[in-house]
TORTI-225059 format. One record per residue (C-alpha): chain; residue in three letters; x, y, z; residue number from 1. Coordinates in steps of 0.25 Angstrom, whole numbers. Last residue first. Layout:
BEGIN
@ch = A | aa = ALA | c1 = X | c2 = Y | c3 = Z | i = NUM $
...
***
This chain:
BEGIN
@ch = A | aa = SER | c1 = 21 | c2 = -80 | c3 = 42 | i = 126 $
@ch = A | aa = SER | c1 = 31 | c2 = -73 | c3 = 50 | i = 125 $
@ch = A | aa = VAL | c1 = 36 | c2 = -59 | c3 = 48 | i = 124 $
@ch = A | aa = THR | c1 = 49 | c2 = -57 | c3 = 53 | i = 123 $
@ch = A | aa = VAL | c1 = 54 | c2 = -42 | c3 = 55 | i = 122 $
@ch = A | aa = GLN | c1 = 69 | c2 = -41 | c3 = 60 | i = 121 $
@ch = A | aa = THR | c1 = 74 | c2 = -27 | c3 = 63 | i = 120 $
@ch = A | aa = GLY | c1 = 86 | c2 = -20 | c3 = 57 | i = 119 $
@ch = A | aa = GLN | c1 = 99 | c2 = -14 | c3 = 61 | i = 118 $
@ch = A | aa = GLY | c1 = 95 | c2 = 0 | c3 = 57 | i = 117 $
@ch = A | aa = TRP | c1 = 101 | c2 = 7 | c3 = 45 | i = 116 $
@ch = A | aa = TYR | c1 = 107 | c2 = 21 | c3 = 41 | i = 115 $
@ch = A | aa = ASN | c1 = 110 | c2 = 27 | c3 = 27 | i = 114 $
@ch = A | aa = TYR | c1 = 99 | c2 = 23 | c3 = 18 | i = 113 $
@ch = A | aa = SER | c1 = 97 | c2 = 25 | c3 = 3 | i = 112 $
@ch = A | aa = ARG | c1 = 107 | c2 = 14 | c3 = 1 | i = 111 $
@ch = A | aa = GLU | c1 = 96 | c2 = 4 | c3 = 5 | i = 110 $
@ch = A | aa = ILE | c1 = 86 | c2 = 8 | c3 = -6 | i = 109 $
@ch = A | aa = ASN | c1 = 71 | c2 = 10 | c3 = -3 | i = 108 $
@ch = A | aa = PHE | c1 = 71 | c2 = 25 | c3 = 0 | i = 107 $
@ch = A | aa = VAL | c1 = 78 | c2 = 31 | c3 = -12 | i = 106 $
@ch = A | aa = PHE | c1 = 82 | c2 = 45 | c3 = -9 | i = 105 $
@ch = A | aa = VAL | c1 = 85 | c2 = 55 | c3 = -20 | i = 104 $
@ch = A | aa = GLY | c1 = 90 | c2 = 68 | c3 = -12 | i = 103 $
@ch = A | aa = SER | c1 = 95 | c2 = 60 | c3 = 0 | i = 102 $
@ch = A | aa = PRO | c1 = 89 | c2 = 57 | c3 = 13 | i = 101 $
@ch = A | aa = VAL | c1 = 98 | c2 = 51 | c3 = 24 | i = 100 $
@ch = A | aa = ALA | c1 = 92 | c2 = 37 | c3 = 25 | i = 99 $
@ch = A | aa = ALA | c1 = 89 | c2 = 29 | c3 = 37 | i = 98 $
@ch = A | aa = ALA | c1 = 86 | c2 = 14 | c3 = 37 | i = 97 $
@ch = A | aa = CYS | c1 = 78 | c2 = 4 | c3 = 45 | i = 96 $
@ch = A | aa = TYR | c1 = 79 | c2 = -10 | c3 = 43 | i = 95 $
@ch = A | aa = TYR | c1 = 70 | c2 = -22 | c3 = 44 | i = 94 $
@ch = A | aa = VAL | c1 = 75 | c2 = -37 | c3 = 44 | i = 93 $
@ch = A | aa = ALA | c1 = 66 | c2 = -45 | c3 = 36 | i = 92 $
@ch = A | aa = THR | c1 = 52 | c2 = -52 | c3 = 36 | i = 91 $
@ch = A | aa = ASP | c1 = 43 | c2 = -44 | c3 = 27 | i = 90 $
@ch = A | aa = GLU | c1 = 41 | c2 = -57 | c3 = 19 | i = 89 $
@ch = A | aa = PRO | c1 = 34 | c2 = -64 | c3 = 30 | i = 88 $
@ch = A | aa = LYS | c1 = 23 | c2 = -53 | c3 = 28 | i = 87 $
@ch = A | aa = LEU | c1 = 19 | c2 = -41 | c3 = 37 | i = 86 $
@ch = A | aa = SER | c1 = 5 | c2 = -35 | c3 = 36 | i = 85 $
@ch = A | aa = ASN | c1 = 11 | c2 = -22 | c3 = 42 | i = 84 $
@ch = A | aa = MET | c1 = 25 | c2 = -16 | c3 = 44 | i = 83 $
@ch = A | aa = GLN | c1 = 26 | c2 = -3 | c3 = 51 | i = 82 $
@ch = A | aa = LEU | c1 = 39 | c2 = 3 | c3 = 48 | i = 81 $
@ch = A | aa = TYR | c1 = 44 | c2 = 14 | c3 = 57 | i = 80 $
@ch = A | aa = VAL | c1 = 54 | c2 = 25 | c3 = 58 | i = 79 $
@ch = A | aa = THR | c1 = 59 | c2 = 31 | c3 = 70 | i = 78 $
@ch = A | aa = LYS | c1 = 65 | c2 = 44 | c3 = 74 | i = 77 $
@ch = A | aa = LYS | c1 = 54 | c2 = 47 | c3 = 84 | i = 76 $
@ch = A | aa = ALA | c1 = 52 | c2 = 61 | c3 = 79 | i = 75 $
@ch = A | aa = ASN | c1 = 54 | c2 = 56 | c3 = 65 | i = 74 $
@ch = A | aa = ASP | c1 = 43 | c2 = 46 | c3 = 66 | i = 73 $
@ch = A | aa = ARG | c1 = 44 | c2 = 37 | c3 = 54 | i = 72 $
@ch = A | aa = SER | c1 = 34 | c2 = 28 | c3 = 46 | i = 71 $
@ch = A | aa = ILE | c1 = 35 | c2 = 16 | c3 = 37 | i = 70 $
@ch = A | aa = THR | c1 = 24 | c2 = 8 | c3 = 33 | i = 69 $
@ch = A | aa = PHE | c1 = 24 | c2 = -7 | c3 = 29 | i = 68 $
@ch = A | aa = ARG | c1 = 11 | c2 = -14 | c3 = 24 | i = 67 $
@ch = A | aa = GLY | c1 = 5 | c2 = -6 | c3 = 12 | i = 66 $
@ch = A | aa = LYS | c1 = 19 | c2 = -7 | c3 = 5 | i = 65 $
@ch = A | aa = VAL | c1 = 27 | c2 = -18 | c3 = 11 | i = 64 $
@ch = A | aa = SER | c1 = 31 | c2 = -25 | c3 = -2 | i = 63 $
@ch = A | aa = ASP | c1 = 32 | c2 = -13 | c3 = -11 | i = 62 $
@ch = A | aa = GLU | c1 = 43 | c2 = -7 | c3 = -2 | i = 61 $
@ch = A | aa = TYR | c1 = 39 | c2 = 6 | c3 = 4 | i = 60 $
@ch = A | aa = TYR | c1 = 43 | c2 = 20 | c3 = 3 | i = 59 $
@ch = A | aa = THR | c1 = 39 | c2 = 32 | c3 = 11 | i = 58 $
@ch = A | aa = THR | c1 = 39 | c2 = 47 | c3 = 9 | i = 57 $
@ch = A | aa = GLY | c1 = 35 | c2 = 58 | c3 = 19 | i = 56 $
@ch = A | aa = GLY | c1 = 41 | c2 = 52 | c3 = 31 | i = 55 $
@ch = A | aa = SER | c1 = 50 | c2 = 65 | c3 = 32 | i = 54 $
@ch = A | aa = SER | c1 = 63 | c2 = 57 | c3 = 31 | i = 53 $
@ch = A | aa = SER | c1 = 57 | c2 = 48 | c3 = 21 | i = 52 $
@ch = A | aa = VAL | c1 = 52 | c2 = 34 | c3 = 24 | i = 51 $
@ch = A | aa = ALA | c1 = 56 | c2 = 20 | c3 = 19 | i = 50 $
@ch = A | aa = ALA | c1 = 50 | c2 = 7 | c3 = 18 | i = 49 $
@ch = A | aa = VAL | c1 = 53 | c2 = -8 | c3 = 14 | i = 48 $
@ch = A | aa = CYS | c1 = 68 | c2 = -6 | c3 = 9 | i = 47 $
@ch = A | aa = GLU | c1 = 75 | c2 = -18 | c3 = 5 | i = 46 $
@ch = A | aa = ARG | c1 = 86 | c2 = -26 | c3 = 11 | i = 45 $
@ch = A | aa = GLU | c1 = 90 | c2 = -37 | c3 = 2 | i = 44 $
@ch = A | aa = ASN | c1 = 84 | c2 = -51 | c3 = 4 | i = 43 $
@ch = A | aa = GLY | c1 = 89 | c2 = -64 | c3 = 9 | i = 42 $
@ch = A | aa = PRO | c1 = 83 | c2 = -63 | c3 = 22 | i = 41 $
@ch = A | aa = ALA | c1 = 73 | c2 = -50 | c3 = 22 | i = 40 $
@ch = A | aa = ARG | c1 = 79 | c2 = -36 | c3 = 23 | i = 39 $
@ch = A | aa = ARG | c1 = 71 | c2 = -25 | c3 = 26 | i = 38 $
@ch = A | aa = PHE | c1 = 72 | c2 = -9 | c3 = 25 | i = 37 $
@ch = A | aa = TRP | c1 = 65 | c2 = 2 | c3 = 32 | i = 36 $
@ch = A | aa = GLY | c1 = 68 | c2 = 16 | c3 = 27 | i = 35 $
@ch = A | aa = MET | c1 = 70 | c2 = 29 | c3 = 33 | i = 34 $
@ch = A | aa = HIS | c1 = 73 | c2 = 43 | c3 = 27 | i = 33 $
@ch = A | aa = TYR | c1 = 81 | c2 = 51 | c3 = 37 | i = 32 $
@ch = A | aa = ASN | c1 = 79 | c2 = 66 | c3 = 41 | i = 31 $
@ch = A | aa = SER | c1 = 69 | c2 = 63 | c3 = 52 | i = 30 $
@ch = A | aa = PHE | c1 = 80 | c2 = 55 | c3 = 59 | i = 29 $
@ch = A | aa = THR | c1 = 89 | c2 = 67 | c3 = 61 | i = 28 $
@ch = A | aa = ARG | c1 = 90 | c2 = 64 | c3 = 76 | i = 27 $
@ch = A | aa = GLU | c1 = 95 | c2 = 50 | c3 = 74 | i = 26 $
@ch = A | aa = SER | c1 = 90 | c2 = 42 | c3 = 86 | i = 25 $
@ch = A | aa = THR | c1 = 84 | c2 = 31 | c3 = 77 | i = 24 $
@ch = A | aa = ALA | c1 = 72 | c2 = 22 | c3 = 77 | i = 23 $
@ch = A | aa = CYS | c1 = 67 | c2 = 12 | c3 = 67 | i = 22 $
@ch = A | aa = SER | c1 = 54 | c2 = 6 | c3 = 70 | i = 21 $
@ch = A | aa = LEU | c1 = 47 | c2 = -7 | c3 = 64 | i = 20 $
@ch = A | aa = ARG | c1 = 32 | c2 = -10 | c3 = 65 | i = 19 $
@ch = A | aa = VAL | c1 = 28 | c2 = -24 | c3 = 63 | i = 18 $
@ch = A | aa = SER | c1 = 14 | c2 = -29 | c3 = 58 | i = 17 $
@ch = A | aa = GLY | c1 = 8 | c2 = -43 | c3 = 56 | i = 16 $
@ch = A | aa = GLY | c1 = 3 | c2 = -49 | c3 = 43 | i = 15 $
@ch = A | aa = ALA | c1 = 14 | c2 = -60 | c3 = 44 | i = 14 $
@ch = A | aa = GLN | c1 = 17 | c2 = -62 | c3 = 59 | i = 13 $
@ch = A | aa = VAL | c1 = 28 | c2 = -54 | c3 = 65 | i = 12 $
@ch = A | aa = LEU | c1 = 42 | c2 = -57 | c3 = 71 | i = 11 $
@ch = A | aa = GLY | c1 = 50 | c2 = -44 | c3 = 75 | i = 10 $
@ch = A | aa = GLY | c1 = 54 | c2 = -30 | c3 = 70 | i = 9 $
@ch = A | aa = GLY | c1 = 50 | c2 = -18 | c3 = 78 | i = 8 $
@ch = A | aa = SER | c1 = 64 | c2 = -11 | c3 = 80 | i = 7 $
@ch = A | aa = GLU | c1 = 74 | c2 = -3 | c3 = 71 | i = 6 $
@ch = A | aa = VAL | c1 = 85 | c2 = 5 | c3 = 75 | i = 5 $
@ch = A | aa = LEU | c1 = 92 | c2 = 15 | c3 = 67 | i = 4 $
@ch = A | aa = GLN | c1 = 105 | c2 = 22 | c3 = 70 | i = 3 $
@ch = A | aa = VAL | c1 = 109 | c2 = 35 | c3 = 62 | i = 2 $
@ch = A | aa = GLN | c1 = 124 | c2 = 36 | c3 = 61 | i = 1 $
***
C-alpha cells in the first residue's frame, strides 16, 4: 500500500500562489506516474495535472495551463503542484494520486490511479 500525504493547502487571495506537496515513503516512488486531482463542491473530481514516472511527460487540464506546474523530485519522493494566478474557481479539495504504469496509460482519468491521498483544501477568496 502506497501512502500519500498532501500538504500546503490553505486560504489565499485571488491572484496569489500556493505550492502543494505530496510526499511518500514508498521506496519505489520513481516507478509511479503521479497526478493531482481536485474536487470542487458539487463537481466531479477532475485531473488538473499529471507527470510521468520519469518526469518527461506532463498533462494539464485546459483551465490551469500556464498557471499550474507539476514537478517531482524522485530523490525526495515528493510531487509538487505550483499554482499561480489563482482564481476563486480553483477552490477545491486537491488530491494526490499514484499510478502503476501500464502499456497504454491515460493520465487524466481516475481509474488510471491506484493510490490516493486524503486531500488538502485550497480556498481562493475573491
